[in-house]
C-alpha positions in Angstrom: -18.4 16.0 -3.0 -20.5 12.8 -3.1 -19.1 10.2 -0.7 -18.0 7.0 -2.3 -19.3 3.7 -0.9 -16.6 1.0 -0.2 -17.7 -2.6 0.3 -18.3 -3.0 4.0 -16.2 -6.1 4.3 -14.0 -7.3 1.5 -13.4 -11.0 1.7 -9.9 -12.3 2.4 -8.6 -14.3 -0.6 -6.2 -17.2 0.0 -2.8 -17.2 -1.6 -2.8 -19.6 -4.6 -0.1 -22.2 -5.3 0.9 -20.1 -8.3 1.3 -16.9 -6.2 3.2 -18.9 -3.6 5.6 -20.0 -6.3 6.0 -16.4 -7.5 6.8 -15.3 -3.9 9.4 -18.0 -3.5 11.1 -17.1 -6.8 11.5 -13.5 -5.6 12.5 -14.4 -2.1 9.3 -13.1 -0.5 8.3 -16.5 0.8 10.4 -17.6 3.8 9.9 -19.8 6.8 9.2 -17.7 10.0 8.8 -18.9 13.6 5.5 -17.2 14.3 2.0 -17.3 12.8 -0.7 -14.7 12.9 -2.9 -17.1 14.9 -0.1 -17.3 17.5 -0.4 -13.6 18.1 -4.2 -13.9 18.9 -3.4 -15.8 22.1 -3.1 -12.6 24.2 -4.6 -12.7 27.7 -5.7 -9.0 28.0 -5.3 -5.5 26.6 -5.4 -1.8 27.3 -6.5 1.0 25.0 -3.8 3.1 23.2 -4.2 6.9 23.1 -2.3 9.4 21.2 -0.5 12.4 22.7 -3.8 14.4 22.7 -5.6 11.6 24.6 -7.6 10.5 21.5 -8.4 6.8 21.1 -6.2 5.4 18.3 -8.4 2.3 17.8 -5.3 0.2 18.7 -5.1 -1.9 21.9 -1.9 -2.9 23.6 -2.0 -6.6 24.3 -0.2 -8.7 26.8 0.4 -12.5 27.2 1.1 -14.8 30.1 4.7 -15.2 31.0 5.4 -18.4 29.1 3.6 -17.2 25.9 5.3 -13.8 26.1 8.9 -15.2 26.2 8.2 -17.5 23.2 6.4 -14.9 21.1 8.9 -12.1 21.8 11.8 -14.4 20.8 9.9 -15.4 17.6 9.3 -11.7 16.8 12.9 -10.9 17.2 13.8 -13.6 14.8 11.2 -12.3 12.3 12.8 -8.8 12.6 16.2 -10.2 11.7 14.8 -11.9 8.7 12.9 -8.8 7.5 15.7 -6.3 8.0 18.8 -8.5 7.7 20.0 -12.0 6.7 18.4 -13.8 9.6 21.6 -13.9 11.7 20.5 -14.3 15.3 23.6 -12.8 16.9 21.8 -9.5 17.2 18.8 -10.9 19.1 20.3 -10.2 22.6 20.4 -6.5 21.6 16.7 -6.3 20.7 13.7 -5.7 22.9 10.0 -6.0 22.0 8.7 -2.8 23.6 5.1 -3.1 22.6 2.6 -5.4 20.7 -0.5 -3.5 19.6 -3.6 -4.9 17.9 -6.1 -3.1 15.7 -9.6 -4.4 15.2 -10.4 -1.6 12.7 -10.3 -2.5 9.0 -9.9 -5.7 7.1 -6.4 -6.9 8.0 -6.7 -6.6 11.8 -2.9 -6.2 12.1 -0.5 -6.5 15.0 2.0 -3.7 15.2 5.3 -4.7 16.8 7.7 -2.1 18.2 11.3 -3.3 18.3 14.0 -1.4 20.1 17.8 -1.7 19.9 18.8 -1.6 23.6 22.3 -0.3 22.9 21.3 2.9 21.2 17.5 3.2 21.9 16.7 3.3 18.2 13.4 1.7 17.4 11.2 0.7 14.4 8.0 -1.1 13.7 6.7 -4.0 11.6 3.3 -5.6 11.2 2.0 -9.2 11.5 -1.1 -9.7 9.4 -3.2 -12.5 8.0 -2.0 -12.9 4.5 -4.5 -11.9 1.8 -3.9 -12.3 -2.0 -5.2 -8.8 -2.7 -2.8 -7.2 -0.3 0.1 -9.3 -1.7 -0.6 -8.2 -5.2 -0.9 -4.6 -4.0 2.4 -4.7 -2.2 4.2 -6.2 -5.2 2.7 -3.7 -7.6 3.6 -0.8 -5.3 7.2 -2.2 -5.1 7.6 -2.2 -8.9 5.4 0.7 -10.1 5.8 3.3 -7.5 8.9 5.3 -6.6 9.3 3.2 -3.4 10.6 -0.2 -2.6 8.7 -2.4 -0.1 10.0 -5.0 2.2 7.7 -7.9 3.3 7.7 -11.6 3.9 5.0 -14.3 3.6 4.8 -17.7 5.2 1.7 -19.8 4.6 -1.2 -17.6 5.8 0.9 -15.0 7.7 2.2 -11.7 6.3 5.1 -9.7 7.8 5.2 -6.1 6.5 7.6 -3.4 7.2 6.4 0.0 8.6 6.1 2.8 6.1 7.1 6.0 8.0 5.3 9.3 7.4 2.7 11.6 8.7 -0.9 10.1 8.3 -2.6 12.0 5.5 -5.7 12.9 7.6 -3.5 14.3 10.4 -1.4 16.3 7.9 -4.4 17.8 6.2 -6.0 18.7 9.5 -3.0 20.1 11.4 -0.2 20.9 9.0 -1.4 21.7 5.5 -2.5 25.2 6.3 0.9 26.0 7.8 2.8 25.1 4.6 4.3 27.8 2.5 3.0 28.8 -0.9 5.7 26.8 -2.7 5.2 23.8 -0.4 1.5 23.8 -1.1 2.2 23.8 -4.9 4.5 20.9 -4.5 2.0 18.9 -2.4 -0.7 19.6 -5.0 1.6 18.3 -7.7 2.3 15.1 -5.7 -1.4 14.5 -5.1 -2.0 14.7 -8.9 0.7 12.1 -9.5 -0.4 9.9 -6.6 -4.0 10.0 -7.9 -2.9 9.0 -11.4 -0.7 6.2 -10.1 -3.5 4.7 -8.0 -5.9 4.9 -10.9 -3.7 3.2 -13.4 -2.6 0.3 -11.1 -6.2 -0.1 -9.6 -5.3 0.6 -6.0 -8.5 1.5 -4.3 -9.7 3.3 -1.1 -6.9 5.9 -0.8 -8.8 8.0 1.8 -6.5 10.3 3.7 -5.9 7.8 6.5 -4.6 5.2 4.0 -1.6 7.2 2.9 1.1 9.1 4.5 2.9 12.4 3.7 6.7 12.0 3.8 8.6 15.3 4.3 12.3 15.3 3.3 14.7 18.2 3.9 16.5 19.2 0.7 18.9 22.1 0.8 16.7 25.1 1.7 13.3 23.5 1.2 11.2 20.6 2.4 10.1 18.1 -0.3 6.8 16.3 0.3 6.0 12.9 -1.1 2.8 10.8 -0.8 3.0 7.1 -0.1 0.2 4.5 0.1 0.2 2.4 3.3 -2.9 0.2 2.8 -3.1 -2.3 0.0 -6.3 -4.3 0.9 -8.3 -2.8 -1.9 -6.1 -3.8 -4.8 -8.3 -4.6 -7.9 -11.4 -5.5 -6.0 -14.1 -2.8 -6.3 -16.3 -2.4 -9.3 -16.6 1.4 -9.2 -13.8 3.1 -11.1 -13.8 6.2 -8.9 -12.8 4.0 -5.9 -9.4 3.9 -7.6 -9.1 7.7 -7.8 -8.3 9.4 -4.5 -9.7 12.7 -5.8 -13.3 11.4 -5.3 -13.1 10.7 -1.6 -14.5 13.4 0.7 -11.6 12.9 3.1 -9.3 14.3 0.3 -11.4 17.3 -0.5 -8.8 19.7 0.9 -6.1 18.2 -1.4 -8.5 18.5 -4.4 -9.2 22.1 -3.6 -5.4 22.7 -3.3 -4.9 21.3 -6.8 -7.7 23.5 -8.2 -6.2 26.5 -6.5 -2.7 26.0 -7.7 -3.0 24.6 -11.2 -4.7 25.1 -14.5 -5.8 22.1 -16.4 -2.8 22.2 -18.7 -0.4 21.8 -15.7 -2.5 19.0 -14.3 -2.4 17.2 -17.6 1.4 17.7 -17.7 1.8 16.0 -14.3 -0.5 13.2 -15.3 1.6 12.6 -18.4 4.8 12.7 -16.4 3.5 10.0 -14.0 2.3 7.8 -16.9 5.7 8.0 -18.6 7.5 7.1 -15.4 5.2 4.2 -14.8 5.7 3.0 -18.4 9.5 3.1 -17.8 9.1 1.0 -14.7 6.9 -1.5 -16.6 9.6 -1.9 -19.2 12.3 -2.2 -16.5 10.4 -4.8 -14.4 8.8 -6.5 -17.5 9.4 -10.2 -16.7 8.6 -9.9 -13.0 5.4 -7.9 -13.7 4.3 -10.4 -16.3 4.9 -13.2 -13.8 2.8 -11.4 -11.3 0.0 -10.6 -13.8 0.0 -14.3 -14.8 -0.8 -15.1 -11.2 -3.6 -12.5 -11.0 -5.2 -13.7 -14.3 -5.5 -17.2 -12.9 -6.6 -16.0 -9.5 -10.0 -15.0 -7.9 -9.6 -11.6 -6.1 -13.0 -10.0 -6.8 -16.7 -10.7 -7.4 -18.1 -11.2 -10.9 -20.4 -8.1 -10.6 -17.4 -5.9 -9.7 -15.4 -7.2 -12.7 -18.3 -6.5 -15.1 -18.9 -3.0 -13.8 -15.2 -2.0 -13.8 -14.3 -3.3 -17.2 -17.2 -1.5 -18.9 -16.5 1.8 -17.1 -12.8 1.6 -18.2 -13.9 0.7 -21.7 -16.1 3.9 -21.8 -13.1 5.8 -20.5 -10.5 4.5 -23.0 -12.6 3.0 -25.9 -10.1 0.1 -25.9 -12.1 -3.1 -26.7 -9.6 -5.2 -24.7 -11.2 -4.0 -21.5 -14.7 -5.1 -22.6 -13.3 -8.6 -23.3 -11.5 -8.9 -19.9 -12.7 -11.9 -17.9 -11.2 -11.1 -14.4 -9.4 -8.4 -12.5 -6.0 -9.6 -13.6 -6.9 -9.1 -17.2 -8.3 -5.7 -16.5 -5.1 -4.6 -14.8 -2.9 -6.2 -17.5 -4.8 -4.2 -20.2 -4.6 -1.0 -18.2 -0.8 -1.3 -17.9 -0.5 -2.3 -21.5 -2.5 0.7 -22.5 -0.1 3.0 -20.6 3.0 1.3 -22.1 1.7 1.3 -25.6 0.9 5.1 -25.5 4.4 5.8 -24.2 6.1 3.6 -26.8 4.0 5.2 -29.6 4.9 8.7 -28.5 8.6 7.8 -28.3 8.5 6.1 -31.7 6.9 9.2 -33.3 9.6 11.4 -31.8 12.5 9.4 -33.4 
């Protein structure tokens, strides 16, 4: 499998006034007491290793005493806004167990571990520098995938909830071979649907470490789902295959599993199922998605050469002249979603 080349460093695009207005309308834009830049004032750090003593590429940071008290209190307030109504009565029962920083990738996030000191339950959230591409990716995932997402934006700071699951690369390496025959079939089906969903909504760079496998126990079986966890590469790259997880060498085991389990007829069936479900979501979220697409159409989130390359490739794929006429990534995505919705509505009209 030929390895796909991702842009080495995607630029961070600022949030436009129009996108800020959209976020405010849908309660994503809220004043918070800490900025991403505040988190960068750490005094030192230590490397974080996993249970097998492998370097995780995260570092655990620490602050001087005055900074630490201020930042930890602010992070507790952020947690109450993200997961509740902002009521500060719960703050005395919260503890910030760890603040980790990752220099790997575009977003360079801080990962915050918050623990309830009464029952020792803990969760994570992330503090990142806000980027328009990521915001569009999060919103599209919220509306067009089976999963709801919780995040907040304030000026140039993004607060993002943790998406729980087993990292795809770890699952493929250590757990996939131990799955039963029926479980492998179900995982293959999910990968086909995940691949189709990413392609349609132009979510790129879904290498195995950018999604998680979520196992759920259901009666006498374990049901596996695949969830994206990284949204930096929303509608940026010019190569169409960047938006198709099947073409990354990191996913070759998943592609082999699909080939082993399914004939082309079954693959086409699952693709059709995913397109139909996405069309229903488009209809359900019509006004909100249109508002978001209006923001994207008037925004700059990619380079001209990427836009030209992508629209011509998709035109060759669909023969829909609207793609050839697209002027930016927002128009390409709008036409892609319209294409899916039109096909769904035409089929349903013919069946009446």
